[in-house]
Structure formats: C-alpha cells, structure tokens
C-alpha positions in Angstrom: 11.3 -9.7 -1.0 8.6 -7.1 -0.4 7.6 -3.5 -0.5 6.2 -1.1 2.1 4.3 1.9 0.9 4.1 4.9 3.3 0.9 6.6 2.2 -0.8 9.9 2.8 -4.6 9.7 2.1 -6.8 12.6 1.1 -8.6 12.2 4.5 -5.4 13.1 6.3 -4.5 9.6 7.4 -0.9 8.5 7.1 -0.4 4.7 7.0 1.9 1.9 5.9 0.9 -0.9 3.5 3.1 -4.0 3.1 3.0 -6.2 0.0 5.1 -9.0 -1.6 7.1 -8.5 -4.7 6.3 -11.5 -7.0 4.4 -13.3 -4.2 1.5 -12.7 -1.8 2.3 -11.7 1.7 0.1 -10.7 4.7 0.1 -6.9 5.4 0.4 -6.4 9.2 -1.8 -3.4 9.2 -4.8 -4.4 7.0 -4.4 -8.2 7.3 -4.9 -8.7 3.5 -2.7 -11.1 1.5 -1.5 -9.1 -1.6 1.3 -8.6 -4.0 2.8 -5.3 -5.1 0.2 -4.7 -7.9 -2.9 -5.4 -5.8 -5.2 -2.5 -4.8 -5.6 -1.7 -1.1 -7.6 0.6 1.0 -7.1 3.4 3.5 -7.8 2.0 7.0 -9.9 5.1 8.0 -11.9 6.2 5.0 -11.7 3.1 2.9 -10.4 4.9 -0.2 -9.0 2.5 -2.8 -5.4 2.8 -3.8 -4.4 1.1 -7.0 -0.5 0.9 -7.4 -0.9 0.7 -11.2 -2.7 4.0 -11.5 -1.2 7.5 -12.1 -3.0 9.0 -9.1 -1.2 6.5 -6.8 2.1 8.3 -7.1 0.5 11.5 -5.6 -0.4 9.6 -2.4 2.9 7.8 -1.9 5.3 9.5 0.6 8.0 6.8 0.5 8.5 3.3 -0.9 10.8 0.8 1.0 11.9 -2.5 -0.5 12.9 -5.4 1.8 14.4 -8.9 1.4 
C-alpha cells in the first residue's frame, strides 16, 4: 500500500510524490526511497515538504492511496 501526493509548490510547480505506507518505496519522480512520513523536495526549486508539518496541507492538492 502507498500514497501519492499531488503537490503545488510556491514556485508554481505541480508534481506528484509517491511514498509507501508503513514501508519504504521508490518514488518514480524523485528516485528516493521513502515512507509516508519522510520529507521530500520540489524537483524544481528544492523546497522541502515535511508531511508531518501544518504547512504541508496548504501545498497538497490531492492525496491518493493505492494497494
């Protein structure tokens, strides 16, 4: 099972980030192995997104969970 975050960065970039729920998986866009609580970065401006922060919710456009 995993999660895909559809993000809108302050720099105007829209991107997807894929992470595992309860396990590490490889994100097809950034190439990093992460779980759903691991921080990740915008592929254009390198802004850090921390899923456990309150500011994260403002940048999330959609969350998709998959099996």
